[in-house]
TIKE-158909 format. One line per field, with one value per residue (C-alpha): residue number from 1; residue in three letters; x, y, z. Coordinates in Angstrom, 1 decimal. Layout:
TIKE-158909
k [NUM:...]
r [ALA:...]
u [X:...]
v [Y:...]
w [Z:...]
***
This chain:
TIKE-158909
k [1:2:3:4:5:6:7:8:9:10:11:12:13:14:15:16:17:18:19:20:21:22:23:24:25:26:27:28:29:30:31:32:33:34:35:36:37:38:39:40:41:42:43:44:45:46:47:48:49:50:51:52:53:54:55:56:57:58:59:60:61:62:63:64:65:66:67:68:69:70:71:72:73:74:75:76:77:78:79:80:81:82:83:84:85:86:87:88:89:90:91:92:93:94:95:96:97:98:99:100:101:102:103:104:105:106:107:108:109:110:111:112:113:114:115:116:117:118:119:120:121:122:123:124:125:126:127:128:129:130:131:132:133:134:135:136:137:138:139:140:141:142:143:144:145:146:147:148:149:150:151:152:153:154:155:156:157:158:159:160:161:162:163:164:165:166:167:168:169:170:171:172:173:174:175:176:177:178:179:180:181:182:183:184:185:186:187:188:189:190:191:192:193:194:195:196:197:198:199:200:201:202:203:204:205:206:207:208:209:210:211:212:213:214:215:216:217:218:219:220:221:222:223:224:225:226:227:228:229:230:231:232:233:234:235:236:237:238:239:240:241:242:243:244:245:246:247:248:249:250:251:252:253:254:255:256:257:258:259:260:261:262:263:264:265:266:267:268:269:270:271:272:273:274:275:276:277:278:279:280:281:282:283:284:285:286:287:288:289:290:291:292:293:294:295:296:297:298:299:300:301:302:303:304:305:306:307:308:309:310:311:312:313:314:315:316:317:318:319:320:321:322:323:324:325:326:327:328:329:330:331:332:333:334:335:336:337:338:339:340:341:342:343:344:345:346:347:348:349:350:351:352:353:354:355:356:357:358:359:360:361:362:363:364:365:366:367:368:369:370:371:372:373:374:375:376:377:378:379:380:381:382:383:384:385:386:387:388:389:390:391:392:393:394:395:396:397:398:399:400:401]
r [MET:LYS:LYS:LYS:THR:LEU:PHE:LEU:ILE:ALA:ALA:PHE:THR:THR:ALA:CYS:LEU:ILE:GLN:ILE:GLN:ALA:SER:ALA:ALA:VAL:LEU:CYS:GLY:ILE:ASP:VAL:LEU:GLU:ARG:ASP:ARG:PHE:ALA:LEU:LEU:SER:GLY:ALA:HIS:VAL:ALA:LEU:ILE:THR:ASN:GLN:THR:GLY:VAL:ASP:ARG:LYS:GLY:VAL:SER:THR:VAL:ASP:LEU:LEU:SER:LYS:ALA:PRO:GLY:VAL:ALA:LEU:LEU:CYS:ILE:LEU:THR:PRO:GLU:HIS:GLY:PHE:ARG:GLY:VAL:ALA:LYS:HIS:GLY:GLU:VAL:VAL:GLN:ASN:SER:ILE:ASP:GLU:LYS:THR:GLY:VAL:PRO:ILE:TYR:SER:LEU:TYR:GLY:LYS:THR:THR:ARG:PRO:THR:VAL:ASP:MET:LEU:GLN:ASP:VAL:ASP:THR:ILE:VAL:PHE:ASP:ILE:GLN:ASP:SER:GLY:THR:ARG:PHE:TYR:THR:TYR:ILE:ALA:THR:MET:GLY:GLN:ALA:LEU:GLU:ILE:ALA:ALA:GLU:ARG:LYS:LEU:ARG:PHE:ILE:VAL:LEU:ASP:ARG:PRO:ASN:PRO:ILE:ARG:GLY:ASP:ILE:LEU:GLU:GLY:ASP:VAL:LEU:ASP:PRO:GLU:VAL:LYS:ARG:LEU:THR:GLY:TYR:PHE:PRO:ILE:PRO:THR:ARG:HIS:GLY:PHE:THR:VAL:GLY:GLU:LEU:ALA:GLU:TRP:MET:ASN:LYS:THR:GLN:ASN:LEU:GLN:ALA:PRO:LEU:THR:VAL:VAL:LYS:MET:GLU:GLY:TRP:LYS:ARG:SER:LEU:TRP:PHE:ASN:GLN:THR:GLY:LEU:ALA:TRP:ILE:ARG:PRO:SER:PRO:ASN:LEU:PRO:THR:PRO:THR:SER:ALA:LEU:LEU:TYR:SER:GLY:VAL:GLY:CYS:PHE:GLU:ALA:THR:ASN:VAL:SER:VAL:GLY:ARG:GLY:THR:LYS:THR:PRO:PHE:GLU:LEU:PHE:GLY:ALA:PRO:TRP:MET:ASP:GLY:LYS:ALA:LEU:ALA:LYS:ALA:LEU:ARG:ASP:LYS:LYS:ILE:PRO:GLY:LEU:SER:VAL:THR:PRO:VAL:GLN:PHE:THR:PRO:LYS:THR:ASP:LEU:TYR:GLN:ASN:GLU:ARG:CYS:GLU:GLY:VAL:ARG:ILE:ARG:VAL:THR:ASN:ARG:ASP:GLN:ALA:ARG:PRO:PHE:LEU:LEU:PHE:VAL:HIS:SER:PHE:LEU:THR:LEU:SER:LYS:ASP:ASN:PRO:ALA:PHE:LYS:PRO:ASN:TRP:GLU:GLU:VAL:ARG:VAL:VAL:THR:GLY:SER:ASN:ARG:VAL:LYS:ASP:ALA:VAL:ASP:GLY:LYS:TRP:PRO:LEU:GLU:GLU:LEU:LEU:ARG:VAL:LEU:GLY:GLN:ARG:LEU:ASP:GLU:PHE:ARG:ASN:GLN:VAL:LYS:SER:PHE:TYR:LEU:TYR]
u [0.0:2.8:4.6:1.4:0.8:4.3:3.9:0.7:2.3:5.2:2.9:0.8:3.9:5.3:2.0:2.0:5.6:4.7:1.7:3.7:6.4:3.7:1.9:5.1:6.3:4.7:6.9:5.0:6.5:8.0:9.8:11.3:12.3:13.9:15.7:17.1:18.4:16.0:18.0:14.9:14.6:18.3:18.5:14.6:12.7:9.6:6.0:4.7:1.0:0.4:-1.4:-1.2:-1.2:2.1:4.5:7.0:6.8:8.5:5.8:8.2:6.4:7.3:7.6:10.3:12.1:12.1:13.1:16.2:16.9:20.3:20.0:16.2:14.7:11.2:9.6:6.0:3.3:0.0:-2.9:-6.3:-9.7:-9.4:-6.1:-2.5:-3.4:-6.6:-8.8:-10.9:-14.6:-16.2:-16.6:-14.9:-12.7:-9.0:-6.7:-3.1:-0.5:3.1:4.5:6.0:8.6:10.2:9.0:7.8:4.6:1.4:-1.0:-4.6:-6.1:-9.5:-10.2:-10.1:-8.8:-8.5:-5.7:-2.0:-1.5:1.4:2.2:2.2:4.5:7.1:10.5:9.0:10.1:8.7:5.3:5.3:2.0:1.9:-1.6:-3.5:-6.7:-9.9:-10.6:-13.9:-14.4:-16.2:-13.3:-11.8:-8.1:-7.9:-9.5:-6.9:-4.2:-5.9:-6.1:-2.4:-1.4:-3.2:-1.3:2.0:1.2:0.4:3.7:5.9:6.6:7.7:4.9:5.9:3.4:4.6:2.2:0.1:-2.3:-5.9:-7.2:-10.3:-8.4:-7.5:-9.4:-13.0:-15.0:-18.5:-21.0:-21.4:-18.8:-19.3:-21.0:-18.1:-19.7:-19.6:-16.5:-16.5:-14.2:-16.5:-16.8:-13.7:-12.9:-15.1:-14.3:-16.5:-17.6:-15.3:-12.5:-9.8:-6.9:-3.9:-3.3:-0.2:-2.3:-5.0:-2.4:-1.0:-4.4:-5.4:-2.2:-2.5:-6.3:-6.6:-3.4:-1.9:1.7:2.8:6.4:4.9:6.8:5.2:7.4:5.8:5.2:7.0:5.1:1.6:-0.9:-4.4:-6.0:-4.6:-6.7:-5.1:-4.5:-2.6:0.1:1.8:1.2:-0.3:-3.8:-3.8:-7.3:-7.3:-10.1:-12.0:-14.8:-12.8:-11.4:-10.9:-10.4:-13.9:-15.3:-13.4:-14.9:-18.5:-18.0:-17.9:-21.6:-23.1:-21.3:-23.7:-26.5:-24.9:-26.8:-30.0:-31.4:-30.1:-27.4:-24.4:-23.3:-21.1:-21.1:-21.1:-18.2:-18.9:-19.4:-20.5:-21.1:-24.7:-27.2:-30.6:-32.9:-35.6:-38.3:-36.9:-38.3:-35.0:-36.7:-38.6:-35.5:-33.3:-35.9:-36.2:-32.4:-32.0:-34.6:-32.3:-29.6:-26.8:-23.5:-20.8:-22.9:-25.4:-27.8:-29.6:-31.9:-30.2:-31.0:-28.3:-28.0:-25.4:-23.4:-22.6:-23.6:-27.0:-29.7:-27.4:-28.7:-31.8:-32.7:-32.4:-33.5:-31.8:-29.5:-26.1:-23.9:-21.5:-19.0:-19.2:-17.1:-15.2:-14.1:-17.8:-19.0:-20.4:-21.4:-22.6:-25.1:-26.3:-26.8:-28.9:-31.2:-31.5:-32.2:-34.9:-36.6:-36.6:-37.8:-40.7:-41.8:-40.8:-42.3:-40.0:-37.0:-35.6:-32.8:-30.9:-31.1:-28.1:-26.0:-27.3:-26.1:-22.6:-22.1:-23.6:-22.2:-25.3:-29.1:-29.6:-30.6:-33.1:-34.4:-34.8:-36.8:-39.0:-39.7:-37.6:-35.2:-36.0:-33.5:-32.1:-31.5:-29.9:-27.5:-26.7:-25.9:-23.8:-21.8:-21.4:-20.1:-17.7:-16.3:-15.8:-14.1:-11.8:-10.8:-10.1:-7.8:-5.9:-2.9:-2.5:-2.3:1.2:0.7]
v [0.0:2.4:1.7:2.3:5.5:6.7:5.8:7.8:10.7:10.6:10.3:13.2:15.3:14.5:15.4:18.7:19.5:18.7:21.0:23.8:23.4:23.4:26.5:28.4:28.4:31.6:34.7:37.9:40.5:42.5:39.4:38.7:42.3:42.3:39.0:40.5:43.5:45.9:45.8:46.6:50.0:51.0:54.8:55.1:58.0:56.3:57.0:54.0:53.1:51.0:50.5:48.3:45.2:46.1:44.0:41.3:37.8:39.0:41.7:44.6:47.3:48.0:51.7:50.8:48.5:51.0:53.9:52.0:50.3:51.3:53.4:54.0:57.4:57.0:60.4:59.9:57.4:57.2:55.6:54.2:54.0:53.4:55.2:54.2:52.3:50.8:52.1:54.8:53.8:52.7:55.7:58.1:60.8:60.2:63.2:63.8:63.2:62.4:59.0:59.7:56.9:57.9:61.5:60.7:62.6:60.5:61.7:60.4:58.9:58.8:62.4:65.5:63.2:59.5:59.9:60.8:64.5:66.4:67.8:64.4:63.0:65.8:64.3:60.8:58.5:55.2:54.3:51.1:49.3:47.0:46.3:43.1:42.9:41.1:39.4:41.2:43.7:46.4:46.6:50.0:49.1:47.8:50.9:52.9:50.8:51.2:55.0:55.3:53.0:55.4:58.3:56.4:55.8:59.5:60.7:57.8:56.7:53.2:51.3:48.3:45.9:43.8:40.9:39.3:36.4:36.5:35.5:33.7:31.7:32.5:29.8:30.5:33.3:34.4:37.1:38.9:40.9:44.6:46.6:48.5:51.9:51.8:53.7:54.2:53.3:50.4:49.4:50.3:47.2:45.0:41.9:39.5:40.3:37.6:38.1:35.6:37.9:38.9:42.6:42.0:40.1:42.7:45.4:43.4:42.9:46.5:47.8:45.6:45.7:49.5:50.1:52.2:51.2:52.1:50.9:48.1:45.5:42.9:41.4:37.9:35.8:32.5:29.4:30.6:28.6:29.6:26.9:28.1:29.8:32.5:30.3:27.9:30.5:30.6:34.4:36.3:37.7:41.4:42.7:44.8:47.0:47.2:44.9:42.1:40.6:37.1:35.3:33.9:37.4:38.2:35.1:35.9:39.6:38.6:37.7:39.3:42.6:43.0:43.7:47.1:48.2:47.7:48.6:45.3:45.4:43.2:43.1:46.2:47.2:43.5:41.2:39.1:41.4:39.7:36.4:37.6:39.9:41.2:44.1:45.1:44.3:40.9:37.5:35.6:32.2:32.3:33.4:30.7:28.0:29.3:29.2:25.8:24.5:25.7:23.4:25.9:23.9:24.8:27.1:26.7:29.3:29.7:32.4:35.1:38.3:41.0:44.7:46.7:49.1:51.3:51.8:50.9:50.2:51.3:50.2:48.6:45.0:43.1:39.7:37.8:34.8:33.8:32.0:29.3:28.0:24.2:23.5:26.6:24.8:24.4:27.7:30.3:33.4:35.2:32.4:32.7:36.5:35.8:33.3:35.7:38.7:37.0:35.7:39.1:40.8:38.4:38.3:41.6:44.9:46.7:45.5:48.5:47.9:50.8:49.5:51.5:50.2:46.7:47.0:48.0:45.3:42.5:43.7:44.2:44.6:40.8:40.4:43.2:41.5:38.3:40.1:41.6:38.1:38.6:35.8:32.5:31.8:28.7:30.7:33.6:31.2:29.5:32.8:34.0:30.7:31.0:34.6:33.6:30.8:33.3:35.7:33.0:32.0:35.6:36.4:33.1:34.5:37.1:34.6:34.6:31.5]
w [0.0:0.9:-2.4:-4.3:-2.5:-3.2:-6.8:-7.0:-5.3:-7.7:-10.7:-9.6:-8.9:-12.4:-14.0:-12.2:-13.2:-16.8:-16.6:-15.0:-17.7:-20.4:-19.0:-18.3:-22.0:-23.3:-23.7:-24.5:-26.9:-24.1:-22.8:-26.2:-26.6:-23.2:-23.8:-27.0:-25.0:-26.7:-29.9:-32.0:-30.1:-30.2:-30.8:-30.8:-29.3:-28.0:-27.2:-25.3:-25.4:-22.3:-19.0:-15.9:-18.1:-19.8:-17.7:-18.3:-16.9:-13.7:-13.3:-14.2:-16.1:-19.7:-18.7:-16.2:-18.7:-21.5:-19.3:-18.3:-21.6:-23.1:-26.2:-25.7:-25.0:-23.5:-24.2:-23.2:-22.1:-23.9:-22.1:-23.2:-21.5:-17.7:-17.6:-16.8:-13.6:-15.1:-12.3:-14.0:-14.3:-17.5:-19.8:-17.4:-19.0:-18.2:-17.6:-18.4:-15.6:-14.8:-14.0:-10.5:-10.8:-14.1:-14.5:-18.0:-19.0:-19.4:-22.1:-22.2:-25.3:-23.6:-22.9:-25.2:-27.9:-28.7:-31.1:-30.4:-31.3:-32.8:-29.3:-27.7:-30.4:-30.4:-31.2:-31.3:-34.1:-32.7:-31.1:-29.1:-28.1:-25.1:-23.7:-22.9:-25.0:-24.0:-27.3:-27.9:-30.7:-28.6:-26.0:-26.7:-26.4:-30.0:-31.4:-29.5:-31.2:-34.6:-34.4:-33.3:-36.2:-38.6:-37.1:-37.4:-41.1:-41.7:-40.0:-41.1:-37.6:-36.7:-35.0:-32.8:-31.2:-28.3:-28.8:-26.1:-26.0:-27.0:-23.5:-24.8:-27.5:-31.0:-32.8:-31.7:-33.4:-32.5:-33.5:-36.8:-38.7:-38.0:-40.7:-42.4:-42.2:-38.4:-37.0:-33.3:-30.3:-29.5:-33.2:-35.1:-37.2:-39.5:-37.5:-35.5:-31.9:-30.5:-33.1:-32.4:-33.2:-31.1:-31.1:-33.3:-35.9:-35.8:-36.5:-39.4:-40.8:-40.5:-42.0:-45.1:-45.7:-45.2:-47.2:-44.4:-45.2:-41.7:-40.8:-38.6:-36.6:-34.4:-31.7:-31.7:-28.6:-28.2:-27.1:-27.7:-29.6:-30.8:-28.7:-25.4:-22.7:-20.7:-17.6:-19.8:-20.7:-17.3:-17.3:-14.4:-15.0:-14.4:-14.9:-18.1:-16.7:-13.4:-14.5:-16.0:-12.7:-14.1:-17.4:-16.9:-16.9:-20.1:-21.8:-20.7:-21.6:-25.3:-25.0:-21.8:-22.7:-25.5:-23.0:-22.4:-25.5:-23.5:-20.1:-18.6:-15.8:-16.6:-13.0:-12.9:-9.3:-8.1:-7.3:-10.5:-13.4:-16.7:-14.8:-14.3:-15.7:-14.7:-14.0:-11.5:-14.0:-15.0:-14.1:-13.4:-12.8:-16.1:-18.0:-16.4:-17.3:-20.9:-21.3:-19.7:-22.2:-25.0:-23.7:-24.6:-24.5:-22.0:-19.9:-17.1:-15.8:-12.5:-11.1:-9.1:-7.2:-6.9:-6.0:-7.9:-5.8:-8.8:-12.4:-13.9:-11.2:-8.4:-5.0:-6.8:-6.3:-9.6:-10.7:-13.4:-14.1:-13.0:-15.6:-14.8:-17.3:-17.3:-20.4:-21.6:-24.9:-25.8:-24.3:-26.7:-24.7:-27.8:-28.4:-24.9:-25.5:-28.6:-26.9:-23.9:-26.1:-28.2:-25.0:-23.3:-26.4:-26.6:-22.9:-21.4:-22.6:-20.1:-22.1:-24.0:-26.5:-28.0:-31.6:-32.9:-30.0:-30.6:-34.1:-33.0:-30.3:-32.4:-35.7:-37.8:-37.7:-38.0:-34.4:-34.6:-37.8:-35.9:-33.1:-35.9:-37.3:-40.4:-39.5:-37.9:-35.1:-37.0:-40.1:-38.2:-36.5:-39.8:-41.5:-38.7:-38.8:-42.5:-42.2:-39.5:-41.7:-44.6:-42.3:-40.9:-44.4:-45.4:-42.4:-42.0:-43.9:-41.1:-38.3:-36.8:-34.7]
***
């Protein structure tokens, strides 16, 4: 018995070590740049677009690394929504400031302007982007990158992306491809809601398909595969914004986040944002039963009551559903959103979508057409699947991994 126990312990330990080795293999772009002694930036005068997620594997910030890198002049820091520390509230204007540690000026790209200006880029010859994305189209960080890439193209500045993982896998796409005439921070690229790109791939795709011809370089990751979830990378999760505290919230955000185009709370102001949704007028038990009857793979729902401390329905008692991921490989949060949206549209006169916002978050008016009876659900899902397949085939040549 003792030998058998020791054998099992040894086998378990070996398996754990193998798993640790497998999950510790991913190097982000900043790690590769650091390992190569910042040779790519030798002599560069840099504007760095980053926030609290821009760190190496040891947790050292990209700001600190570039400020000390030999031959590199870090002239300014540019920050997206939520600011340099990632603590500003959803939609809150971010002000300019100074990094106390390095003395480098911090300019906001989520205030008076969302694009780098001539004054910000004075004496700059290289823009570096190092931010962790969420993997969802309406997350504003990728629009910040896109606008900066356009400026780099106009001014013939080098643009360098320090690549990072898509935290919700790079081989699963969901939603519809955004109508090309939409151009907003929450809808900047004609890509699916859950887009599958890394930020480096997205920059390459944008630079080529929009004929920007910016001097673009992507510092690729090492060890990342499209089938990896974030917790399989060996990297520490640093919440990209206040309401994405876990990789699970990032996954569910790609579907539940679409409800922010309506008068439904997505759990902002609770401890588990995007893992539940509801409203004071909602019948959580009825909705949970309707969704369970749909047998949506990879996800389970139960009725829930919650009271947001901030944001929509602050201090009001809400009913709704809590979502648990039972199989993340099978989970399709956008599918859950579609079923929930159609159910609420049918049974709740208090449900108020903002249809233009629905178009932006879902990609098109097809969900509205389904509500209006122009699309049977099965046909809607078939067409969305077909459009995703077409998009995937069109962008495969831009995949770096």
